[in-house]
C-alpha positions as semicolon CSV with decimal commas, in nm:
position;residue;x (nm);y (nm);z (nm)
1;X;1,132;-4,740;-5,620
2;X;1,404;-4,687;-5,356
3;X;1,330;-4,476;-5,054
4;X;1,580;-4,281;-4,847
5;X;1,620;-4,440;-4,504
6;X;1,500;-4,222;-4,218
7;X;1,580;-4,340;-3,865
8;X;1,299;-4,354;-3,612
9;X;1,346;-4,223;-3,261
10;X;1,293;-4,565;-3,101
11;X;1,527;-4,748;-3,345
12;X;1,839;-4,550;-3,254
13;X;2,117;-4,745;-3,082
14;X;2,352;-4,528;-2,877
15;X;2,704;-4,625;-2,774
16;X;2,951;-4,463;-2,534
17;X;3,282;-4,332;-2,669
18;X;3,591;-4,198;-2,490
19;X;3,822;-3,945;-2,657
20;X;4,158;-3,848;-2,505
21;X;4,225;-3,476;-2,563
22;X;4,597;-3,488;-2,480
23;X;4,791;-3,271;-2,729
24;X;4,499;-3,257;-2,976
25;X;4,419;-2,909;-3,116
26;X;4,094;-2,776;-2,972
27;X;3,923;-2,723;-3,309
28;X;4,002;-3,071;-3,440
29;X;3,881;-3,229;-3,117
30;X;3,560;-3,026;-3,126
31;X;3,473;-3,115;-3,486
32;X;3,514;-3,486;-3,416
33;X;3,311;-3,465;-3,095
34;X;3,031;-3,264;-3,261
35;X;3,017;-3,511;-3,550
36;X;2,984;-3,808;-3,313
37;X;2,722;-3,627;-3,101
38;X;2,513;-3,560;-3,412
39;X;2,556;-3,917;-3,541
40;X;2,720;-3,818;-3,871
41;X;2,967;-4,105;-3,835
42;X;2,684;-4,360;-3,867
43;X;2,518;-4,481;-4,188
44;X;2,178;-4,426;-4,023
45;X;2,231;-4,049;-3,984
46;X;1,907;-3,857;-4,009
47;X;1,922;-3,476;-3,981
48;X;1,605;-3,429;-3,775
49;X;1,656;-3,722;-3,532
50;X;1,918;-3,745;-3,259
51;X;2,115;-4,050;-3,380
52;X;2,444;-3,966;-3,207
53;X;2,645;-4,143;-2,940
54;X;2,743;-4,037;-2,589
55;X;3,093;-3,883;-2,579
56;X;3,333;-3,869;-2,282
57;X;3,630;-3,634;-2,325
58;X;3,915;-3,693;-2,081
59;X;4,233;-3,491;-2,019
60;X;4,071;-3,163;-2,125
61;X;4,344;-2,983;-1,926
62;X;4,598;-3,098;-2,187
63;X;4,415;-2,982;-2,502
64;X;4,641;-2,791;-2,744
65;X;4,590;-2,431;-2,852
66;X;4,792;-2,373;-3,169
67;X;4,964;-2,051;-3,268
68;X;4,902;-1,751;-3,043
69;X;4,547;-1,854;-2,951
70;X;4,634;-1,893;-2,583
71;X;4,705;-1,517;-2,566
72;X;4,496;-1,371;-2,850
73;X;4,167;-1,564;-2,848
74;X;3,909;-1,411;-2,616
75;X;3,585;-1,551;-2,477
76;X;3,325;-1,290;-2,384
77;X;3,028;-1,304;-2,153
78;X;2,786;-1,023;-2,082
79;X;2,585;-0,978;-1,763
80;X;2,324;-0,751;-1,920
81;X;2,427;-0,448;-1,715
82;X;2,626;-0,147;-1,829
83;X;2,995;-0,224;-1,819
84;X;2,915;-0,591;-1,762
85;X;3,123;-0,731;-2,048
86;X;3,386;-0,971;-1,917
87;X;3,658;-1,125;-2,132
88;X;3,879;-1,425;-2,066
89;X;4,182;-1,539;-2,265
90;X;4,172;-1,893;-2,401
91;X;4,498;-1,978;-2,220
92;X;4,353;-1,863;-1,886
93;X;4,034;-2,058;-1,948
94;X;4,236;-2,371;-2,026
95;X;4,427;-2,329;-1,699
96;X;4,125;-2,247;-1,480
97;X;3,825;-2,417;-1,643
98;X;3,928;-2,645;-1,930
99;X;3,591;-2,823;-1,924
100;X;3,415;-2,498;-2,017
101;X;3,664;-2,432;-2,298
102;X;3,589;-2,767;-2,466
103;X;3,214;-2,737;-2,403
104;X;3,192;-2,389;-2,559
105;X;3,386;-2,505;-2,863
106;X;3,166;-2,812;-2,920
107;X;2,842;-2,626;-2,850
108;X;2,924;-2,376;-3,124
109;X;2,946;-2,661;-3,376
110;X;2,604;-2,808;-3,294
111;X;2,273;-2,683;-3,440
112;X;2,128;-2,380;-3,262
113;X;1,786;-2,534;-3,195
114;X;1,610;-2,786;-2,966
115;X;1,785;-3,079;-3,133
116;X;2,129;-2,926;-3,080
117;X;2,056;-2,860;-2,713
118;X;1,946;-3,222;-2,669
119;X;2,260;-3,350;-2,844
120;X;2,480;-3,133;-2,622
121;X;2,350;-3,311;-2,310
122;X;2,527;-3,631;-2,426
123;X;2,872;-3,470;-2,383
124;X;3,075;-3,532;-2,067
125;X;3,408;-3,348;-2,027
126;X;3,665;-3,422;-1,756
127;X;3,988;-3,235;-1,689
128;X;4,181;-3,542;-1,577
129;X;4,198;-3,905;-1,685
130;X;3,930;-4,030;-1,442
131;X;3,559;-4,047;-1,524
132;X;3,258;-4,211;-1,360
133;X;3,110;-4,389;-1,661
134;X;3,279;-4,729;-1,634
135;X;2,938;-4,898;-1,598
136;X;2,847;-4,789;-1,953
137;X;3,150;-4,979;-2,092
138;X;3,271;-4,700;-2,324
139;X;3,506;-4,775;-2,614
140;X;3,827;-4,574;-2,653
141;X;3,859;-4,401;-2,990
142;X;4,194;-4,277;-3,121
143;X;4,121;-3,934;-3,262
144;X;4,433;-3,937;-3,482
145;X;4,287;-4,220;-3,692
146;X;3,957;-4,032;-3,737
147;X;4,108;-3,705;-3,863
């Protein structure tokens, strides 16, 4: 009888991956990043074990927002006090804090539980082309070949 393979926590091999966000639509970038963080690109994917790789996103300042999303899409945060709802346009967020824009998009595509929070800690987003993970010897992935 054949058994379905289930990865063990200590058997997981994690790699480091770099993705360049230049002129890539935000949603397409986020789906690829979330898939790699969860480990769905590996044959050893197991839903209840963190089998994903570490992901470095560079050039987050140059991520594309298609259509009118730069003006129409709003991100809300609420302080908990009356009148404490603050809204930010996606275009303003890309200009002022592009790291947060990519992080919010990816976080929404991960599971909303302990496993998803643990997977989110393996994401590193940088606005420019420089990063401090050269010691991990990350491999550059071309996102256009993955889509």
